C-alpha positions as CSV (number, residue, x, y, z in Angstrom):
1,X,-4.3,1.4,14.8
2,X,-1.4,3.7,15.3
3,X,1.1,1.3,16.7
4,X,4.1,-0.8,15.6
5,X,1.6,-3.7,15.0
6,X,-0.7,-1.4,12.9
7,X,0.0,1.4,10.5
8,X,3.5,1.9,11.9
9,X,4.5,-1.7,11.2
10,X,7.3,-1.7,8.6
11,X,5.1,-3.7,6.2
12,X,2.7,-0.7,6.1
13,X,4.9,2.2,6.9
14,X,8.1,1.6,4.8
15,X,6.4,1.6,1.4
16,X,4.9,5.1,2.3
17,X,8.4,6.4,3.2
18,X,10.1,4.7,0.2
19,X,8.0,6.2,-2.6
20,X,5.4,8.9,-3.2
21,X,2.2,6.9,-2.8
22,X,3.1,3.7,-1.0
23,X,2.3,1.6,-4.1
24,X,5.8,0.9,-5.3
25,X,8.0,-2.1,-4.7
26,X,10.0,-0.2,-2.0
27,X,13.6,-0.6,-1.0
28,X,16.8,0.8,-2.3
29,X,15.5,0.7,-5.9
30,X,12.8,3.2,-5.1
31,X,15.3,5.5,-3.4
32,X,17.6,5.5,-6.5
33,X,15.0,5.8,-9.3
34,X,12.5,8.2,-7.8
35,X,14.5,10.8,-5.9
36,X,13.3,14.3,-6.7
37,X,9.9,13.0,-8.1
38,X,8.2,12.3,-4.8
39,X,5.2,13.9,-3.1
40,X,4.8,11.5,-0.1
41,X,1.1,12.0,-0.1
42,X,0.4,9.1,2.3
43,X,3.3,10.0,4.6
44,X,1.9,13.5,4.7
45,X,-1.5,12.2,5.7
46,X,0.0,10.0,8.4
47,X,2.1,12.9,9.8
48,X,-1.1,15.1,9.9
49,X,-3.0,12.4,11.7
50,X,-0.2,12.0,14.3
51,X,0.0,15.7,14.7
52,X,-3.8,16.0,15.3
53,X,-3.8,13.1,17.8
54,X,-0.9,14.6,19.7
55,X,-2.5,18.1,19.7
56,X,-5.8,16.7,20.9
57,X,-4.2,14.7,23.7
58,X,-5.3,16.3,27.1
59,X,-1.9,15.8,28.6
60,X,0.0,17.2,25.7
61,X,-1.6,20.3,24.1
62,X,1.6,21.3,22.3
63,X,2.5,18.7,19.6
64,X,6.1,20.1,19.6
65,X,6.6,19.7,23.3
66,X,9.6,17.4,23.8
67,X,9.5,17.5,27.7
68,X,6.5,15.2,28.0
69,X,7.0,12.0,30.0
70,X,4.9,9.7,27.8
71,X,5.2,9.0,24.1
72,X,2.7,10.8,21.8
73,X,1.6,9.8,18.3
74,X,4.3,12.0,16.8
75,X,6.9,10.4,19.0
76,X,5.9,7.0,17.8
77,X,6.1,8.1,14.1
78,X,9.4,9.9,14.7
79,X,10.9,6.7,16.3
80,X,9.6,4.6,13.4
81,X,11.2,7.0,11.0
82,X,14.5,6.6,12.8
83,X,14.3,2.8,12.5
84,X,13.4,3.1,8.9
85,X,16.3,5.4,8.1
86,X,18.8,3.3,9.9
87,X,17.6,0.1,8.2
88,X,17.8,1.6,4.7
89,X,21.1,3.3,5.4
90,X,22.6,0.0,6.7
91,X,21.5,-1.8,3.6
92,X,23.6,0.7,1.6
93,X,26.8,0.5,3.6
94,X,26.8,-3.3,3.7
95,X,27.7,-3.4,0.1
96,X,31.1,-4.7,-0.6
97,X,31.1,-6.7,2.6
98,X,29.1,-9.6,1.3
99,X,30.7,-12.8,0.4
100,X,32.1,-13.1,-3.1
101,X,35.1,-12.3,-5.2
102,X,37.2,-9.2,-4.5
103,X,36.4,-7.7,-7.9
104,X,32.7,-8.0,-7.3
105,X,33.0,-6.4,-3.9
106,X,35.0,-3.5,-5.3
107,X,32.4,-2.8,-7.9
108,X,29.6,-2.9,-5.3
109,X,31.6,-0.5,-3.1
110,X,31.6,2.1,-5.9
111,X,27.8,2.4,-5.6
112,X,27.9,3.2,-1.8
113,X,28.6,6.9,-2.0
114,X,26.2,7.7,-4.9
115,X,23.5,5.8,-3.1
116,X,24.3,7.5,0.3
117,X,23.9,10.9,-1.4
118,X,20.6,9.8,-2.9
119,X,19.6,8.4,0.5
120,X,20.4,11.7,2.2
121,X,18.4,13.7,-0.3
122,X,15.5,11.2,0.2
123,X,15.5,11.7,3.9
124,X,15.6,15.5,3.5
125,X,12.7,15.4,1.1
126,X,10.7,13.3,3.6
127,X,11.5,15.8,6.4
128,X,10.5,18.8,4.3
129,X,7.5,17.4,2.3
130,X,6.0,14.8,4.6
131,X,7.0,16.0,8.0
132,X,6.6,19.7,7.4
133,X,10.1,20.5,8.4
134,X,9.3,19.4,12.0
135,X,12.5,20.1,13.9
136,X,12.1,16.9,16.0
137,X,12.1,14.9,12.8
138,X,15.0,17.0,11.6
139,X,17.0,16.0,14.7
140,X,16.1,12.4,14.0
141,X,17.3,12.8,10.4
142,X,20.7,14.0,11.7
143,X,20.8,11.1,14.1
144,X,20.1,8.6,11.3
145,X,23.0,10.0,9.2
146,X,25.4,10.1,12.2
147,X,24.6,6.4,13.1
148,X,24.7,5.1,9.5
149,X,27.8,6.9,8.4
150,X,29.8,6.1,11.6
151,X,28.9,2.4,11.8
152,X,26.6,2.6,14.8
153,X,23.7,1.0,12.9
154,X,25.7,-1.9,11.7
155,X,27.3,-4.7,13.7
156,X,29.9,-5.2,11.0
157,X,31.3,-1.7,11.3
158,X,30.4,-0.9,14.9
159,X,32.9,1.5,16.4
160,X,34.8,2.4,13.2
161,X,34.0,6.0,13.6
162,X,33.2,6.4,10.0
163,X,36.7,5.5,8.7
164,X,35.3,3.3,6.0
165,X,32.9,5.9,4.7
166,X,35.6,8.6,4.8
167,X,37.8,6.4,2.7
168,X,35.1,5.7,0.2
169,X,34.2,9.4,0.0
170,X,37.9,10.2,-0.7
171,X,38.0,7.6,-3.5
172,X,34.7,8.8,-4.9
173,X,35.8,12.5,-5.0
174,X,39.2,11.5,-6.5
175,X,37.5,9.6,-9.3
176,X,35.0,12.4,-10.0
177,X,37.7,15.1,-10.2
178,X,39.8,12.9,-12.5
179,X,36.9,12.6,-14.8
180,X,36.2,16.3,-14.6
181,X,39.8,17.2,-15.4
182,X,39.6,14.9,-18.5
183,X,36.3,16.6,-19.6
184,X,37.8,20.1,-19.2
185,X,40.9,19.1,-21.2
186,X,38.7,17.7,-23.9
187,X,36.6,20.8,-24.0
188,X,39.6,23.0,-24.5
189,X,40.6,21.2,-27.7
190,X,39.6,22.7,-31.0
191,X,36.0,21.7,-31.6
192,X,33.3,22.4,-34.2
193,X,31.4,24.5,-31.7
194,X,34.3,27.1,-31.6
195,X,36.1,28.7,-28.7
196,X,33.0,30.1,-27.0
197,X,31.4,26.6,-27.1
198,X,34.4,25.1,-25.5
199,X,34.6,27.7,-22.8
200,X,30.9,27.1,-22.0
201,X,31.4,23.4,-21.8
202,X,34.3,23.8,-19.4
203,X,32.3,26.2,-17.3
204,X,29.4,23.7,-17.1
205,X,31.8,21.0,-15.9
206,X,33.2,23.3,-13.2
207,X,29.7,24.3,-12.0
208,X,28.7,20.7,-11.9
209,X,31.7,19.7,-9.8
210,X,31.2,22.6,-7.4
211,X,27.6,21.3,-6.8
212,X,29.0,17.8,-6.4
213,X,31.6,19.0,-3.9
214,X,28.9,20.7,-1.8
215,X,26.9,17.5,-1.7
216,X,29.9,15.4,-0.6
217,X,30.8,17.9,2.1
218,X,27.3,17.9,3.5
219,X,27.7,14.1,3.9
220,X,31.3,14.3,5.2
221,X,30.4,16.7,8.0
222,X,28.4,13.8,9.6
223,X,31.4,11.5,9.6
224,X,33.4,11.4,12.9
225,X,36.6,10.2,11.4
226,X,38.3,12.9,9.4
227,X,41.5,10.9,8.8
228,X,41.7,9.3,5.3
Protein backbone atom coordinates (compact mmCIF):
# COMPACT_ATOMS: atom_id res chain seq x y z
CA UNK A 1 0.00 0.00 0.00
CA UNK A 2 1.46 3.30 -1.10
CA UNK A 3 0.29 5.42 1.81
CA UNK A 4 1.51 6.92 5.07
CA UNK A 5 0.16 3.83 6.80
CA UNK A 6 1.91 1.52 4.33
CA UNK A 7 5.27 1.73 2.57
CA UNK A 8 5.51 5.49 3.19
CA UNK A 9 5.14 5.05 6.94
CA UNK A 10 8.36 6.23 8.65
CA UNK A 11 8.93 2.73 10.06
CA UNK A 12 9.28 1.40 6.50
CA UNK A 13 10.44 4.43 4.54
CA UNK A 14 13.11 5.98 6.76
CA UNK A 15 15.45 2.95 6.81
CA UNK A 16 15.41 3.04 2.98
CA UNK A 17 16.38 6.70 3.01
CA UNK A 18 18.95 6.29 5.78
CA UNK A 19 21.11 3.64 4.16
CA UNK A 20 21.71 1.88 0.88
CA UNK A 21 19.48 -1.17 1.33
CA UNK A 22 17.14 -0.43 4.20
CA UNK A 23 18.71 -3.08 6.40
CA UNK A 24 20.76 -0.79 8.66
CA UNK A 25 19.91 0.53 12.07
CA UNK A 26 19.02 3.91 10.60
CA UNK A 27 19.25 7.35 12.17
CA UNK A 28 22.12 9.80 12.39
CA UNK A 29 24.73 7.06 12.83
CA UNK A 30 23.94 5.82 9.32
CA UNK A 31 24.22 9.32 7.86
CA UNK A 32 27.67 9.80 9.40
CA UNK A 33 29.26 6.41 8.77
CA UNK A 34 27.97 5.53 5.32
CA UNK A 35 28.02 8.82 3.41
CA UNK A 36 29.49 8.30 -0.04
CA UNK A 37 29.00 4.52 0.08
CA UNK A 38 25.30 4.33 -0.66
CA UNK A 39 23.37 3.01 -3.64
CA UNK A 40 19.81 3.48 -2.29
CA UNK A 41 18.56 0.45 -4.22
CA UNK A 42 15.24 0.19 -2.36
CA UNK A 43 14.66 3.93 -2.54
CA UNK A 44 15.31 3.76 -6.29
CA UNK A 45 12.73 1.01 -6.67
CA UNK A 46 10.21 2.99 -4.66
CA UNK A 47 10.75 6.11 -6.76
CA UNK A 48 10.39 4.07 -9.98
CA UNK A 49 7.15 2.54 -8.67
CA UNK A 50 5.77 5.99 -7.80
CA UNK A 51 6.83 7.36 -11.16
CA UNK A 52 5.04 4.55 -13.00
CA UNK A 53 1.90 4.91 -10.89
CA UNK A 54 1.87 8.62 -11.56
CA UNK A 55 2.53 8.19 -15.28
CA UNK A 56 -0.25 5.60 -15.60
CA UNK A 57 -2.80 7.74 -13.81
CA UNK A 58 -5.52 8.72 -16.35
CA UNK A 59 -5.80 12.22 -14.94
CA UNK A 60 -2.05 12.82 -14.82
CA UNK A 61 -0.16 11.53 -17.90
CA UNK A 62 2.86 13.69 -17.08
CA UNK A 63 4.63 12.55 -13.84
CA UNK A 64 6.41 15.93 -13.66
CA UNK A 65 3.23 17.98 -13.94
CA UNK A 66 3.05 20.17 -10.85
CA UNK A 67 -0.26 21.86 -11.77
CA UNK A 68 -2.46 18.88 -10.99
CA UNK A 69 -5.14 19.39 -8.34
CA UNK A 70 -4.81 15.99 -6.65
CA UNK A 71 -1.78 14.31 -5.11
CA UNK A 72 -0.06 11.62 -7.14
CA UNK A 73 2.19 8.81 -5.94
CA UNK A 74 5.23 11.00 -6.61
CA UNK A 75 3.67 13.82 -4.60
CA UNK A 76 3.17 11.52 -1.62
CA UNK A 77 6.77 10.28 -1.83
CA UNK A 78 8.10 13.84 -2.18
CA UNK A 79 6.12 15.01 0.87
CA UNK A 80 7.34 12.00 2.87
CA UNK A 81 10.91 12.83 1.81
CA UNK A 82 10.42 16.36 3.11
CA UNK A 83 9.14 15.10 6.47
CA UNK A 84 12.08 12.70 6.70
CA UNK A 85 14.63 15.40 5.92
CA UNK A 86 13.20 17.87 8.42
CA UNK A 87 13.13 15.23 11.15
CA UNK A 88 16.73 14.12 10.58
CA UNK A 89 17.93 17.72 10.30
CA UNK A 90 16.14 18.74 13.49
CA UNK A 91 17.76 15.85 15.32
CA UNK A 92 21.14 17.33 14.38
CA UNK A 93 20.52 20.96 15.32
CA UNK A 94 19.01 20.06 18.69
CA UNK A 95 22.46 19.05 19.90
CA UNK A 96 23.79 21.32 22.57
CA UNK A 97 20.29 22.32 23.66
CA UNK A 98 19.62 19.22 25.75
CA UNK A 99 19.83 19.35 29.51
CA UNK A 100 23.26 18.78 31.01
CA UNK A 101 26.39 20.61 31.95
CA UNK A 102 27.64 23.50 29.85
CA UNK A 103 30.83 21.66 28.95
CA UNK A 104 28.93 18.68 27.56
CA UNK A 105 26.66 20.96 25.54
CA UNK A 106 29.64 22.76 24.02
CA UNK A 107 31.20 19.49 22.99
CA UNK A 108 27.94 18.36 21.40
CA UNK A 109 27.61 21.66 19.54
CA UNK A 110 30.97 21.07 17.86
CA UNK A 111 29.43 18.10 16.03
CA UNK A 112 26.52 20.05 14.56
CA UNK A 113 28.24 21.59 11.53
CA UNK A 114 30.18 18.44 10.48
CA UNK A 115 26.95 16.45 10.75
CA UNK A 116 24.99 19.09 8.82
CA UNK A 117 27.56 18.91 6.03
CA UNK A 118 27.25 15.11 5.98
CA UNK A 119 23.45 15.47 6.09
CA UNK A 120 23.45 17.83 3.09
CA UNK A 121 25.63 15.41 1.12
CA UNK A 122 23.28 12.59 2.11
CA UNK A 123 20.21 14.45 0.82
CA UNK A 124 21.99 15.35 -2.41
CA UNK A 125 22.95 11.70 -2.93
CA UNK A 126 19.34 10.67 -2.38
CA UNK A 127 18.18 13.25 -4.90
CA UNK A 128 20.71 12.22 -7.52
CA UNK A 129 20.81 8.46 -7.06
CA UNK A 130 17.36 7.49 -5.79
CA UNK A 131 15.17 10.24 -7.21
CA UNK A 132 16.93 10.56 -10.58
CA UNK A 133 17.63 14.27 -10.07
CA UNK A 134 13.88 14.94 -10.21
CA UNK A 135 13.56 18.73 -10.00
CA UNK A 136 10.47 18.54 -7.76
CA UNK A 137 12.53 16.55 -5.26
CA UNK A 138 15.39 19.00 -5.74
CA UNK A 139 13.05 21.83 -4.74
CA UNK A 140 12.03 19.80 -1.68
CA UNK A 141 15.70 19.28 -0.79
CA UNK A 142 16.27 23.04 -0.84
CA UNK A 143 13.15 23.55 1.25
CA UNK A 144 14.41 21.02 3.82
CA UNK A 145 17.73 22.80 4.17
CA UNK A 146 16.07 26.22 4.42
CA UNK A 147 13.73 25.03 7.17
CA UNK A 148 16.34 23.09 9.14
CA UNK A 149 19.06 25.74 9.03
CA UNK A 150 16.73 28.63 9.81
CA UNK A 151 14.91 26.99 12.69
CA UNK A 152 11.55 26.54 10.95
CA UNK A 153 11.57 22.79 11.66
CA UNK A 154 12.31 23.17 15.38
CA UNK A 155 10.10 24.73 18.04
CA UNK A 156 13.17 25.57 20.12
CA UNK A 157 14.74 27.74 17.41
CA UNK A 158 11.59 28.89 15.62
CA UNK A 159 12.06 32.32 14.09
CA UNK A 160 15.79 32.71 14.77
CA UNK A 161 16.45 33.13 11.05
CA UNK A 162 19.46 30.85 11.18
CA UNK A 163 21.45 32.99 13.63
CA UNK A 164 22.52 29.99 15.72
CA UNK A 165 23.69 28.03 12.67
CA UNK A 166 25.51 31.10 11.30
CA UNK A 167 27.38 31.44 14.59
CA UNK A 168 28.28 27.76 14.66
CA UNK A 169 29.47 27.93 11.05
CA UNK A 170 31.71 30.89 11.91
CA UNK A 171 33.19 29.04 14.89
CA UNK A 172 33.71 25.89 12.83
CA UNK A 173 35.46 27.76 10.02
CA UNK A 174 37.65 29.66 12.48
CA UNK A 175 38.74 26.45 14.20
CA UNK A 176 39.43 24.74 10.88
CA UNK A 177 41.56 27.59 9.53
CA UNK A 178 43.55 27.79 12.78
CA UNK A 179 44.34 24.10 12.39
CA UNK A 180 45.24 24.64 8.73
CA UNK A 181 47.59 27.50 9.60
CA UNK A 182 49.32 25.30 12.17
CA UNK A 183 49.67 22.50 9.62
CA UNK A 184 51.15 24.82 6.99
CA UNK A 185 53.59 26.28 9.51
CA UNK A 186 54.67 22.78 10.53
CA UNK A 187 55.12 21.73 6.90
CA UNK A 188 57.41 24.69 6.26
CA UNK A 189 59.84 23.60 8.95
CA UNK A 190 62.88 21.55 7.87
CA UNK A 191 61.80 17.96 7.47
CA UNK A 192 63.25 14.67 6.37
CA UNK A 193 61.21 14.81 3.19
CA UNK A 194 63.08 17.90 2.02
CA UNK A 195 61.84 21.20 0.64
CA UNK A 196 59.77 19.68 -2.16
CA UNK A 197 57.99 17.41 0.30
CA UNK A 198 57.21 20.33 2.59
CA UNK A 199 55.84 22.39 -0.30
CA UNK A 200 53.66 19.50 -1.41
CA UNK A 201 52.31 19.05 2.10
CA UNK A 202 51.46 22.75 2.35
CA UNK A 203 49.73 22.66 -1.05
CA UNK A 204 47.67 19.65 0.03
CA UNK A 205 46.51 21.51 3.14
CA UNK A 206 45.53 24.54 1.03
CA UNK A 207 43.60 22.40 -1.48
CA UNK A 208 41.81 20.60 1.34
CA UNK A 209 40.75 23.86 2.93
CA UNK A 210 39.53 25.31 -0.35
CA UNK A 211 37.25 22.29 -0.75
CA UNK A 212 36.12 22.71 2.85
CA UNK A 213 35.37 26.40 2.27
CA UNK A 214 33.22 25.53 -0.75
CA UNK A 215 31.26 23.00 1.30
CA UNK A 216 30.65 25.51 4.08
CA UNK A 217 29.54 28.22 1.65
CA UNK A 218 27.09 25.81 0.01
CA UNK A 219 25.51 25.41 3.45
CA UNK A 220 25.76 29.09 4.41
CA UNK A 221 23.84 30.27 1.35
CA UNK A 222 20.71 28.60 2.77
CA UNK A 223 21.00 30.54 6.04
CA UNK A 224 18.83 33.67 6.14
CA UNK A 225 20.80 35.45 8.84
CA UNK A 226 24.18 36.62 7.52
CA UNK A 227 25.09 38.53 10.69
CA UNK A 228 27.57 36.71 12.92
